[in-house]
DRENSE-897271 format. One record per residue: residue in three letters; y, z, x of N, C-alpha, C in turn. Coordinates in steps of 0.05 Angstrom, whole numbers, padded with zeros to 5 digits, always signed. Each point is the difference from the previous one (the first is absolute). Example, Ala and Ser with C-alpha at 12.3 -4.5 7.8 and 13.67 -1.06 7.14 Angstrom:
2
ala-00114+00156+00264+00024+00000-00018+00024+00000+00018;ser+00021-00014-00007+00024+00001+00016+00022+00014-00015;
//
This chain:
238
met-02484-02971-02825+00015+00023+00000+00033-00005+00009;ser+00016+00006-00016+00031-00005+00008+00009+00021+00020;lys+00021-00005+00011+00014+00014+00022+00006+00028-00011;ala+00008+00002-00027+00005+00023-00011-00020+00021-00002;glu-00027-00016-00006-00021+00021-00007-00011+00007+00027;ile+00008-00016+00024-00012+00007+00029+00019+00023+00012;ser+00026+00000-00009+00021+00021+00007+00000+00023-00015;arg-00010+00003-00026-00004+00022-00017-00019+00017+00015;pro+00009+00029+00002-00016+00023+00011-00025+00003-00024;pro-00022+00012+00011-00020+00004-00017+00011+00023-00019;ala-00015+00002-00024+00004+00022-00017-00010+00025+00009;pro+00014+00022-00005-00009+00026+00006-00031+00009-00004;ala-00009-00013-00023-00030+00000-00005-00019-00011+00023;asp+00010-00026+00005-00012-00013+00016+00001+00007+00031;arg+00016+00016+00007+00005+00015+00025-00020+00023+00001;val-00001+00015-00022-00016+00019+00003-00025-00003+00003;ala-00009-00025-00019-00026-00010+00001-00007-00008+00029;asp+00020-00019+00011-00008-00004+00028-00007+00018+00022;trp+00019+00025-00007-00006+00019+00023-00025+00013-00007;leu-00004+00004-00026-00029+00016-00001-00023-00019+00007;arg+00002-00025-00001-00022-00016+00015-00003+00004+00027;his+00020+00008+00011+00003+00008+00030-00005+00029+00008;his-00002+00014-00022-00008+00030+00001-00019+00010-00021;pro-00024-00014+00002-00020+00004-00021-00007+00031-00003;asp+00003+00016+00022-00011+00030-00002+00028+00018-00010;phe+00018-00010-00012+00026+00015-00008-00005+00024-00018;leu-00019-00008-00020-00010+00019-00023-00018+00025+00018;thr-00012-00009+00015-00020+00019+00017+00018+00025+00007;asp+00021-00008+00016+00020+00018+00011+00016+00014-00023;arg+00003-00012-00026+00018+00013-00016-00014+00000-00028;pro-00024+00017-00004-00014+00002-00020+00012+00005-00026;glu+00021+00017+00000+00012+00006-00024+00018-00017-00018;leu+00000-00026+00015+00015-00021-00014-00019-00013-00017;ala-00026+00001+00003-00021-00006-00020+00002+00011-00026;ala+00015+00029-00004+00002+00012-00022+00024-00014-00018;val+00017-00018+00013+00023-00012-00019-00003-00032+00003;leu-00017-00012+00014-00007-00026+00000-00022-00008-00022;thr+00011-00018-00014-00022-00010-00022-00017-00025+00010;pro-00025+00006-00003-00017-00022+00014-00004-00025-00018;pro-00005-00021+00012-00004-00024-00019-00022+00002-00019;pro-00001-00012-00023-00023-00001-00017-00024-00019+00011;val-00023+00008-00006-00023-00019+00006+00003-00023-00018;ala-00008-00021+00008+00005-00025-00013-00022-00002-00022;gly+00012-00004-00026-00015-00002-00025-00006+00024-00010;ala+00016+00028+00009-00009+00022-00012+00017+00003-00024;gly-00017+00011-00022+00021+00003-00022-00009-00025-00024;glu-00012-00021+00016-00010-00020-00022-00026+00008-00010;lys-00007-00011-00020-00028+00000-00013-00019-00003+00020;asp-00019+00018+00000-00022+00001+00020+00006-00006+00029;gly+00025+00003+00006+00015+00000+00027-00009+00027+00016;pro+00002-00003+00025-00003+00027+00016+00013+00022-00003;ile-00007+00023+00003+00014+00026-00007+00014+00007+00025;asp+00024+00006+00003+00016+00005+00023+00001+00031+00003;phe-00024+00010+00013-00003+00030+00002+00021+00009+00024;gly+00002-00019+00018+00021+00011+00023+00026+00000-00010;arg+00011-00017-00015+00029+00003-00012-00001+00025-00018;phe-00017+00010-00016-00004+00018-00017+00001+00028+00014;leu-00016+00004+00024-00004+00020+00020+00030+00005+00013;val+00010-00021+00006+00029+00004+00020+00018+00006-00019;gln+00000-00011-00027+00020+00012-00021-00002+00030-00004;arg-00026+00006-00004-00007+00029-00007+00008+00016+00020;leu-00005-00006+00029+00009+00016+00019+00031+00005+00001;gln+00016-00022-00003+00027+00002-00004+00010+00016-00020;arg-00013+00003-00027+00009+00019-00014-00009+00028+00005;asp-00024+00006+00010-00006+00028+00014+00021+00009+00019;leu+00005-00019+00020+00014+00008+00020+00033+00011-00010;ala+00007-00019-00017+00024+00010-00012+00002+00028-00016;val-00020+00006-00014-00002+00024-00013-00005+00022+00022;ala-00013-00004+00022-00004+00016+00024+00027+00004+00008;arg+00021-00018+00002+00024+00007+00018+00017+00012-00023;arg-00004-00003-00028+00018+00016-00013-00012+00031+00001;asp-00022+00002-00002-00010+00027+00005+00008+00015+00022;glu+00002-00016+00025+00005+00010+00024+00033+00009+00001;ala+00013-00018-00012+00033+00011-00003+00003+00022-00017;thr-00014-00002-00019+00004+00026-00021-00007+00025+00015;ala-00026-00003+00020-00010+00024+00010+00024+00007+00026;val+00012-00020+00012+00015+00004+00020+00026+00015-00009;asp+00011-00013-00027+00018+00012-00012-00001+00030-00005;gly-00026+00003-00015-00004+00031-00007-00001+00018+00021;ala-00010-00011+00026+00000+00019+00024+00026+00003+00008;arg+00021-00016+00004+00022+00002+00005+00018+00023-00019;arg-00002-00005-00023+00009+00020-00021-00012+00027+00002;leu-00025+00002+00010-00013+00027+00006+00014+00014+00026;ile+00001-00017+00024+00013+00010+00017+00026+00008-00001;lys+00019-00012-00019+00022+00008-00003+00006+00025-00016;gln-00024+00001-00020+00000+00022-00015-00002+00026+00019;gln-00021-00002+00017-00010+00021+00016+00028+00006+00017;ala+00017-00015+00010+00019+00005+00018+00019+00016-00017;arg+00006-00006-00024+00016+00014-00017-00010+00031-00005;ile-00025+00003-00001-00013+00026-00006+00004+00018+00028;his-00006-00015+00021+00008+00015+00027+00029+00008+00003;glu+00018-00016-00005+00029+00008-00003+00003+00020-00020;ala-00010+00001-00022+00002+00017-00021-00015+00031+00011;cys-00021-00001+00012-00012+00025+00014+00020+00011+00021;leu+00014-00016+00021+00014+00011+00014+00027+00014-00010;ala+00008-00015-00022+00022+00016-00011-00008+00030-00009;leu-00025+00001-00011-00009+00029-00011-00003+00015+00027;ile-00013-00008+00020-00002+00018+00022+00023+00008+00014;glu+00019-00019-00002+00028+00007+00015+00021+00018-00018;ala-00005+00005-00022+00013+00021-00018+00006+00027+00016;his+00023+00009-00003+00007+00025+00013-00002+00021-00019;ser-00005-00004-00025-00002+00028-00018-00018-00013-00020;phe-00008+00020-00017-00021-00010-00024+00017-00010-00018;glu+00027+00003-00006+00016-00010-00017+00006-00031+00005;gln+00003-00005+00027+00001-00027+00014-00025-00017-00005;phe-00024+00016+00003-00027-00011-00002-00003-00010-00026;val+00008+00013-00021-00002-00005-00031+00013-00026-00005;glu+00026-00001+00010+00020-00020-00003-00009-00023+00014;ala-00013+00001+00018-00016-00026+00017-00016-00010-00019;ile-00019+00020-00011-00021-00014-00018+00015-00014-00025;thr+00018+00015-00012+00008-00012-00026+00022-00022+00003;thr+00012-00001+00023+00022-00020+00003-00008-00022+00019;asp-00006+00013+00027-00005-00021+00021-00025-00015-00003;val-00023+00013-00009-00023-00013-00007+00002-00023-00018;ala+00018+00009-00022+00003-00024-00023+00009-00024+00017;val+00025+00005+00016+00010-00023+00008-00017-00018+00021;thr-00015+00015+00014-00013-00011+00025-00030-00014-00012;leu-00007+00006-00021-00025-00009-00014+00010-00019-00021;glu+00023-00001-00007+00010-00020-00014-00013+00005-00032;val-00005+00025-00007-00007+00010-00027+00029+00010-00014;asp-00002+00001-00022+00019+00008-00019+00007+00035-00006;ala-00022+00009+00006+00002+00029-00006-00026+00016+00016;val+00012+00020+00011-00022+00020+00014+00004+00028-00010;gly-00022+00013-00007+00004+00028-00013-00020+00015+00017;leu+00008+00024+00008-00016+00020+00013-00003+00023-00022;cys-00029+00005-00008+00005+00020-00023-00022+00020+00004;ile+00004+00026-00010-00023+00017+00000+00003+00018-00022;glu-00025+00009-00008+00001+00018-00026+00018+00024+00003;ala+00012+00008-00020+00015+00027-00002-00020+00021-00004;gly+00006+00025+00009-00017+00020-00004+00005+00006-00029;asp-00015+00020-00013+00002+00011-00026+00029+00012-00002;gly+00008-00003-00019+00029+00010-00012+00022-00019+00014;arg-00005-00015+00019+00024-00015+00010+00004-00026-00013;pro+00026-00008-00005+00010-00020-00015-00009-00026+00015;asn-00003-00022-00013-00002-00030+00009+00024-00008+00007;gly+00001-00019+00019+00024-00016+00009+00005-00001+00028;arg+00022-00003+00015+00004-00009+00024+00011+00025+00015;thr-00010+00007+00021+00006+00021+00018+00029-00011+00019;arg+00013+00020+00011+00022-00008+00013-00012-00015+00026;ser-00019+00002+00010-00010-00017+00022-00009-00029-00005;gly+00002-00008-00026-00011-00022-00013-00027-00003-00010;val-00016+00021+00003-00030+00002-00009-00001-00003-00029;asn-00014-00017-00013-00005+00000-00031-00020+00021-00006;leu+00006+00020-00017-00021+00018-00013-00014-00006-00022;leu-00027-00005-00004-00015-00006-00020-00012+00024-00016;pro-00009-00003-00024-00014+00021-00011-00028+00002+00014;cys-00014+00024-00007-00021+00006+00015-00022-00017-00013;gly-00017-00016+00011-00020-00018-00004+00009-00028-00004;ala+00025-00005+00007+00011-00024-00003-00013-00024+00019;val-00006+00012+00025-00009-00021+00018-00031-00009-00007;asn-00013+00017-00008-00029-00009-00011+00006-00020-00024;ala+00020+00008-00016+00005-00012-00024+00006-00028+00006;leu+00020-00006+00021+00013-00024+00008-00022-00019+00011;leu-00015+00012+00015-00023-00013+00019-00023-00005-00013;gly-00004+00008-00023-00025-00001-00021-00018+00020+00012;gly-00002+00022+00011-00017+00019+00008+00002+00008+00028;ser-00017+00025+00004+00005+00015+00021-00017-00012+00024;asp-00011-00025-00006-00017-00010+00025+00013-00027+00012;ser+00023-00005-00018+00015-00027+00009+00024+00009+00021;lys-00004-00017+00022+00022+00005+00015+00022-00021+00000;glu-00002-00021-00017+00023-00015-00002-00002-00019-00024;arg+00016-00009-00012+00000-00017-00025+00026-00022+00001;arg-00010-00020-00010+00024-00023-00002+00000-00003-00030;arg+00022-00001-00006+00009-00004-00030+00017-00028-00004;glu-00008-00012-00022+00011-00030+00005+00025-00002-00022;thr-00001+00023-00022+00023+00000-00017+00011+00029+00000;val+00022+00002+00006+00010+00028+00002+00025+00003-00016;arg-00005+00023-00017+00028+00006-00013+00021+00016+00016;ala+00025+00001-00006+00018+00014+00016-00010+00033+00003;glu-00005+00006+00024-00006+00027+00003+00015+00015+00016;arg+00018+00015-00011+00021+00014+00014-00014+00023+00023;leu-00020+00009-00013-00010+00022+00018-00013-00006+00024;leu-00008-00028+00003-00007-00013+00025+00023-00013+00017;tyr+00016-00012-00018+00021-00020+00017+00027+00008-00005;gly+00009+00021-00018+00030+00002-00001+00009-00020-00012;gly+00031-00008+00010+00015-00019-00012-00011-00028+00006;ala-00023+00000+00017-00009-00032+00002-00021-00005-00015;ala-00005+00021-00017-00025-00004-00019+00005-00026-00018;ser+00025-00006-00011-00003-00026-00014-00007-00026+00016;leu+00008-00003+00026-00015-00021+00017-00024-00004+00000;val-00017+00023-00004-00031-00008+00010-00014-00012-00022;arg-00019-00015+00010-00012-00013-00017-00033-00002+00009;ser-00005+00002+00024-00026+00010+00008+00002+00020+00019;asp-00021+00016+00007-00001+00020+00020-00026+00006+00012;leu+00002+00010+00026-00024+00014+00010+00004+00030+00001;leu-00020+00015-00004+00003+00028+00000-00023+00007+00019;ile+00009+00022+00020-00021+00004+00020+00002+00032-00001;arg-00024+00014+00001+00002+00028-00003-00001+00008+00029;leu+00020+00025+00003+00008+00012+00024-00013+00031+00005;his-00013+00000+00019-00011+00030+00007+00015+00011+00022;ile+00015+00015-00005+00027+00009+00015-00019+00023+00020;gly-00012+00021-00011-00011+00021+00016-00019+00018-00021;ala-00017+00010+00013-00018+00023-00014+00025+00018-00017;gly-00008+00005-00023+00018+00015-00015+00025-00010-00014;ala+00005-00022+00009+00028-00018-00010-00010-00009-00027;pro+00023-00004-00010-00008-00015-00029-00004-00030+00003;ala-00008-00007-00022-00010-00037+00001+00024-00012+00006;gly-00003-00022+00012+00021-00018+00008-00002-00029-00007;leu+00024-00019-00002-00007-00023-00009+00023-00019+00016;leu-00009-00017+00012+00021-00023+00007-00002-00026-00015;ala+00023-00001-00017+00004-00026-00017+00013-00019+00009;leu-00007-00026+00005+00016-00021+00011+00005-00018-00025;gly+00017-00006-00009+00008-00021-00025+00013-00022+00011;ser-00006-00026-00018+00010-00022+00009+00006-00019-00030;arg+00019-00011+00005+00009-00018-00026-00020-00024-00006;asp-00013-00009+00024-00016-00018-00001-00025+00009-00012;pro-00014-00007-00022-00020+00005-00012-00026-00004+00016;asp-00001-00016+00019-00023-00006+00018+00005+00015+00030;ala+00015+00017+00002+00007+00006+00027-00025+00016+00015;phe-00011+00010-00015-00026+00014+00013-00023-00010-00010;gly-00008-00022-00009-00022-00011-00010-00021-00003+00019;asp+00006-00010+00024-00026-00004+00020-00010+00027+00013;arg-00024+00007-00006-00009+00022+00011+00003+00008+00028;ser-00002-00022+00015-00001-00002+00032+00024+00009+00009;trp+00023-00005-00015+00026+00003+00006+00009+00030+00002;arg-00016+00012-00021+00008+00029-00004-00007+00015+00026;gln-00019-00002+00016-00004+00009+00025+00021+00019+00015;pro+00022-00020+00005+00025+00009+00017+00013+00023-00018;tyr-00002-00004-00024+00016+00022-00014-00015+00026-00001;leu-00026-00003+00003-00014+00022+00000-00002+00018+00026;phe+00006-00015+00025+00005+00010+00024+00030+00012-00001;leu+00019-00009-00015+00026+00011-00004-00007+00027-00012;ala-00013+00001-00020-00005+00024-00014-00010+00023+00020;arg-00019-00008+00016-00011+00020+00019+00022+00007+00020;val+00017-00017+00009+00021+00012+00018+00017+00021-00018;ile+00007-00006-00023+00013+00016-00017-00015+00029-00002;glu-00021+00003-00003-00017+00021-00002+00004+00017+00028;ser-00004-00014+00020+00000+00015+00026+00025+00011+00007;thr+00017-00020-00008+00030+00010+00009+00011+00021-00016;ala-00005+00000-00025+00007+00020-00021-00013+00026+00007;arg-00022-00001+00007-00018+00029+00008+00012+00007+00025;ala+00007-00009+00016+00011+00008+00026+00032+00011-00005;trp+00012-00013-00018+00030+00010-00010-00006+00027-00015;leu-00019+00003-00014-00006+00024-00017-00016+00019+00015;asn-00015-00006+00020-00015+00019+00017-00025+00008-00019;leu-00012-00021-00013-00026+00005-00015-00023-00003+00012;pro-00020+00015+00000-00027-00012+00006-00010-00022-00009;gly-00015-00018+00011-00008-00020-00010-00025+00005-00016;
//
């Protein structure tokens, strides 16, 4: 062996191997590393009539399963964070409704502040007009619908909500913002005994904005807050 070979420091792999020889229980304390390390093949495995390397097969299968589990976990964590963020927005929107100082300000908070807070493109607060009253928009910002329109839009008298994936421009629901809406979520509103049928319309330019049913629950809570607050402003019985 030459002097150059003697003075040359050992290669990194040799240093790692030497360190592991002095710490044989390393993987015992860090079992998670077994998921990323490739085990050595059994001698002769893969040859005709050779041994079957079941251990290597099982370790590789475990590594694949663990990778899938980690991806699923990351997806679940991301979904939970998005849901928490959405719930925080719903709570902020509800506070804006409760803090309104007049019925007109309450309606404006629904049609303007709620849309901004929830990051949707249009919000419509609608009620069915009585017989002989024209359709359109009241001075307070409430949209008037023809009698029977709420049941027709929701698909029946028993339906409390409906998600629509493809929406044509409906000015009766969204006014000037109708052209932006590509999908929406419609929620029935029960303002009070004897009050006309009501509807909360949430519109988005995103075709998949309301696709996940579990994500609709916070919007249903918002609708209940709108019902209770409107009932108090109008002094109606429940």
